[in-house]
C-alpha atoms as a printed R data frame, in Angstrom:
    type eleno elety resid chain resno        x        y       z
1   ATOM     1    CA   UNK     A     1 -146.059 -116.934 -29.981
2   ATOM     2    CA   UNK     A     2 -145.950 -115.600 -26.326
3   ATOM     3    CA   UNK     A     3 -142.416 -116.999 -26.110
4   ATOM     4    CA   UNK     A     4 -141.426 -115.013 -29.172
5   ATOM     5    CA   UNK     A     5 -143.100 -111.876 -27.903
6   ATOM     6    CA   UNK     A     6 -141.063 -112.195 -24.499
7   ATOM     7    CA   UNK     A     7 -137.922 -112.694 -26.527
8   ATOM     8    CA   UNK     A     8 -138.451 -109.511 -28.638
9   ATOM     9    CA   UNK     A     9 -139.357 -107.589 -25.498
10  ATOM    10    CA   UNK     A    10 -136.158 -108.825 -23.812
11  ATOM    11    CA   UNK     A    11 -133.994 -107.703 -26.774
12  ATOM    12    CA   UNK     A    12 -135.749 -104.237 -26.969
13  ATOM    13    CA   UNK     A    13 -135.196 -103.749 -23.231
14  ATOM    14    CA   UNK     A    14 -131.569 -104.952 -23.384
15  ATOM    15    CA   UNK     A    15 -130.899 -102.549 -26.307
16  ATOM    16    CA   UNK     A    16 -131.809  -99.721 -24.287
17  ATOM    17    CA   UNK     A    17 -129.898 -100.953 -21.210
18  ATOM    18    CA   UNK     A    18 -126.769 -101.784 -23.176
19  ATOM    19    CA   UNK     A    19 -127.123  -98.341 -25.033
20  ATOM    20    CA   UNK     A    20 -127.119  -96.396 -21.675
21  ATOM    21    CA   UNK     A    21 -124.419  -98.442 -20.158
22  ATOM    22    CA   UNK     A    22 -122.068  -98.202 -23.067
23  ATOM    23    CA   UNK     A    23 -122.671  -94.531 -23.354
24  ATOM    24    CA   UNK     A    24 -122.068  -93.998 -19.758
25  ATOM    25    CA   UNK     A    25 -118.855  -95.973 -19.896
26  ATOM    26    CA   UNK     A    26 -117.623  -94.218 -23.039
27  ATOM    27    CA   UNK     A    27 -118.564  -90.853 -21.403
28  ATOM    28    CA   UNK     A    28 -116.452  -91.770 -18.562
29  ATOM    29    CA   UNK     A    29 -113.285  -93.246 -20.092
30  ATOM    30    CA   UNK     A    30 -113.200  -92.248 -23.841
31  ATOM    31    CA   UNK     A    31 -112.352  -89.203 -25.709
32  ATOM    32    CA   UNK     A    32 -115.332  -87.001 -26.928
33  ATOM    33    CA   UNK     A    33 -115.410  -88.230 -30.589
34  ATOM    34    CA   UNK     A    34 -115.236  -91.884 -29.368
35  ATOM    35    CA   UNK     A    35 -118.134  -91.090 -26.815
36  ATOM    36    CA   UNK     A    36 -120.254  -89.403 -29.611
37  ATOM    37    CA   UNK     A    37 -119.597  -92.523 -31.843
38  ATOM    38    CA   UNK     A    38 -120.778  -94.866 -29.141
39  ATOM    39    CA   UNK     A    39 -123.777  -92.699 -28.266
40  ATOM    40    CA   UNK     A    40 -124.979  -91.901 -31.735
41  ATOM    41    CA   UNK     A    41 -124.292  -95.500 -33.023
42  ATOM    42    CA   UNK     A    42 -126.217  -96.871 -30.165
43  ATOM    43    CA   UNK     A    43 -129.062  -94.383 -30.528
44  ATOM    44    CA   UNK     A    44 -129.314  -95.177 -34.342
45  ATOM    45    CA   UNK     A    45 -129.650  -98.886 -33.843
46  ATOM    46    CA   UNK     A    46 -131.834  -98.693 -30.883
47  ATOM    47    CA   UNK     A    47 -134.336  -96.526 -32.562
48  ATOM    48    CA   UNK     A    48 -134.262  -98.459 -35.733
49  ATOM    49    CA   UNK     A    49 -134.924 -101.653 -33.791
50  ATOM    50    CA   UNK     A    50 -137.869 -100.006 -31.924
51  ATOM    51    CA   UNK     A    51 -139.447  -98.588 -35.261
52  ATOM    52    CA   UNK     A    52 -138.928 -101.962 -36.903
53  ATOM    53    CA   UNK     A    53 -140.833 -103.623 -33.986
54  ATOM    54    CA   UNK     A    54 -143.582 -101.067 -34.189
55  ATOM    55    CA   UNK     A    55 -143.944 -101.573 -37.925
56  ATOM    56    CA   UNK     A    56 -144.024 -105.446 -37.602
57  ATOM    57    CA   UNK     A    57 -146.492 -105.240 -34.568
58  ATOM    58    CA   UNK     A    58 -148.906 -102.854 -36.430
59  ATOM    59    CA   UNK     A    59 -148.929 -104.571 -39.691
60  ATOM    60    CA   UNK     A    60 -148.856 -108.238 -38.776
61  ATOM    61    CA   UNK     A    61 -152.077 -108.937 -37.134
62  ATOM    62    CA   UNK     A    62 -154.815 -111.104 -38.411
63  ATOM    63    CA   UNK     A    63 -157.293 -108.485 -39.491
64  ATOM    64    CA   UNK     A    64 -154.390 -106.331 -41.185
65  ATOM    65    CA   UNK     A    65 -153.208 -109.378 -43.066
66  ATOM    66    CA   UNK     A    66 -156.683 -110.434 -44.328
67  ATOM    67    CA   UNK     A    67 -157.280 -106.944 -45.500
68  ATOM    68    CA   UNK     A    68 -154.040 -106.158 -47.380
69  ATOM    69    CA   UNK     A    69 -152.716 -109.671 -48.168
70  ATOM    70    CA   UNK     A    70 -149.560 -109.921 -50.168
71  ATOM    71    CA   UNK     A    71 -148.995 -106.134 -50.652
72  ATOM    72    CA   UNK     A    72 -148.367 -106.086 -46.757
73  ATOM    73    CA   UNK     A    73 -144.971 -107.627 -47.188
74  ATOM    74    CA   UNK     A    74 -143.998 -105.189 -49.918
75  ATOM    75    CA   UNK     A    75 -145.122 -102.366 -47.665
76  ATOM    76    CA   UNK     A    76 -143.006 -103.642 -44.801
77  ATOM    77    CA   UNK     A    77 -139.914 -103.975 -46.994
78  ATOM    78    CA   UNK     A    78 -140.322 -100.505 -48.352
79  ATOM    79    CA   UNK     A    79 -140.380  -99.078 -44.897
80  ATOM    80    CA   UNK     A    80 -137.345 -101.150 -43.823
81  ATOM    81    CA   UNK     A    81 -135.301 -100.076 -46.855
82  ATOM    82    CA   UNK     A    82 -136.343  -96.407 -46.236
83  ATOM    83    CA   UNK     A    83 -134.995  -96.716 -42.679
84  ATOM    84    CA   UNK     A    84 -131.901  -98.526 -43.814
85  ATOM    85    CA   UNK     A    85 -131.094  -95.819 -46.473
86  ATOM    86    CA   UNK     A    86 -131.576  -92.996 -43.805
87  ATOM    87    CA   UNK     A    87 -129.444  -94.726 -41.292
88  ATOM    88    CA   UNK     A    88 -126.740  -95.482 -43.870
89  ATOM    89    CA   UNK     A    89 -126.750  -91.792 -45.005
90  ATOM    90    CA   UNK     A    90 -126.627  -90.511 -41.304
91  ATOM    91    CA   UNK     A    91 -123.596  -93.018 -40.599
92  ATOM    92    CA   UNK     A    92 -121.835  -91.800 -43.730
93  ATOM    93    CA   UNK     A    93 -122.257  -88.233 -42.907
94  ATOM    94    CA   UNK     A    94 -121.011  -88.749 -39.310
95  ATOM    95    CA   UNK     A    95 -117.783  -90.410 -40.439
96  ATOM    96    CA   UNK     A    96 -117.269  -88.233 -43.519
97  ATOM    97    CA   UNK     A    97 -117.439  -85.096 -41.508
98  ATOM    98    CA   UNK     A    98 -115.215  -86.480 -38.686
99  ATOM    99    CA   UNK     A    99 -118.004  -85.930 -36.146
100 ATOM   100    CA   UNK     A   100 -117.335  -89.279 -34.567
101 ATOM   101    CA   UNK     A   101 -114.622  -91.799 -34.214
102 ATOM   102    CA   UNK     A   102 -115.177  -94.784 -36.522
103 ATOM   103    CA   UNK     A   103 -114.429  -97.459 -33.913
104 ATOM   104    CA   UNK     A   104 -116.725  -95.666 -31.330
105 ATOM   105    CA   UNK     A   105 -119.513  -95.667 -33.802
106 ATOM   106    CA   UNK     A   106 -118.915  -99.413 -34.454
107 ATOM   107    CA   UNK     A   107 -119.242 -100.088 -30.889
108 ATOM   108    CA   UNK     A   108 -122.393  -98.138 -30.650
109 ATOM   109    CA   UNK     A   109 -123.841  -99.959 -33.703
110 ATOM   110    CA   UNK     A   110 -123.142 -103.323 -32.082
111 ATOM   111    CA   UNK     A   111 -125.683 -102.693 -29.241
112 ATOM   112    CA   UNK     A   112 -128.407 -104.682 -30.881
113 ATOM   113    CA   UNK     A   113 -125.993 -107.489 -31.929
114 ATOM   114    CA   UNK     A   114 -124.868 -107.797 -28.310
115 ATOM   115    CA   UNK     A   115 -128.491 -107.952 -26.971
116 ATOM   116    CA   UNK     A   116 -129.404 -110.380 -29.477
117 ATOM   117    CA   UNK     A   117 -126.389 -112.363 -28.650
118 ATOM   118    CA   UNK     A   118 -127.293 -112.302 -25.064
119 ATOM   119    CA   UNK     A   119 -130.818 -113.243 -25.753
120 ATOM   120    CA   UNK     A   120 -129.628 -116.364 -27.634
121 ATOM   121    CA   UNK     A   121 -127.213 -117.499 -25.025
122 ATOM   122    CA   UNK     A   122 -130.016 -117.066 -22.186
123 ATOM   123    CA   UNK     A   123 -132.571 -118.980 -24.444
124 ATOM   124    CA   UNK     A   124 -129.963 -121.846 -25.323
125 ATOM   125    CA   UNK     A   125 -129.102 -122.144 -21.473
126 ATOM   126    CA   UNK     A   126 -132.691 -122.406 -20.516
127 ATOM   127    CA   UNK     A   127 -133.390 -124.876 -23.292
128 ATOM   128    CA   UNK     A   128 -130.462 -127.197 -22.300
129 ATOM   129    CA   UNK     A   129 -131.151 -127.027 -18.484
130 ATOM   130    CA   UNK     A   130 -134.972 -127.622 -19.284
131 ATOM   131    CA   UNK     A   131 -134.004 -130.855 -21.111
132 ATOM   132    CA   UNK     A   132 -131.449 -131.972 -18.467
133 ATOM   133    CA   UNK     A   133 -134.038 -132.036 -15.747
């Protein structure tokens, strides 16, 4: 469980670092609409991941599971889908009103995917080198 917690913390930290890094690079080299897309896309997914982490940590402890039981999973799913619907609506409005460039938004939305990919590569590397020794 401690390894899982370290992995989630790594992904969370990497989300924010990649968000800041990609936003700064986009600010430096890209037009304003592309920069806004990268910034807002990264902000949407980083905040969503942070809220998901908070929801899971607050609800999946032993006392809470014993108290709520099976209804806890339904509660988690409802919160997840509400966040999903809000995020989808915001993304739709950003693209529909031509506030952001769609490719910039896609790059920003990829921040969490990139941090999870990086965490996977690092974990696999550690696993293979641990077995090789």
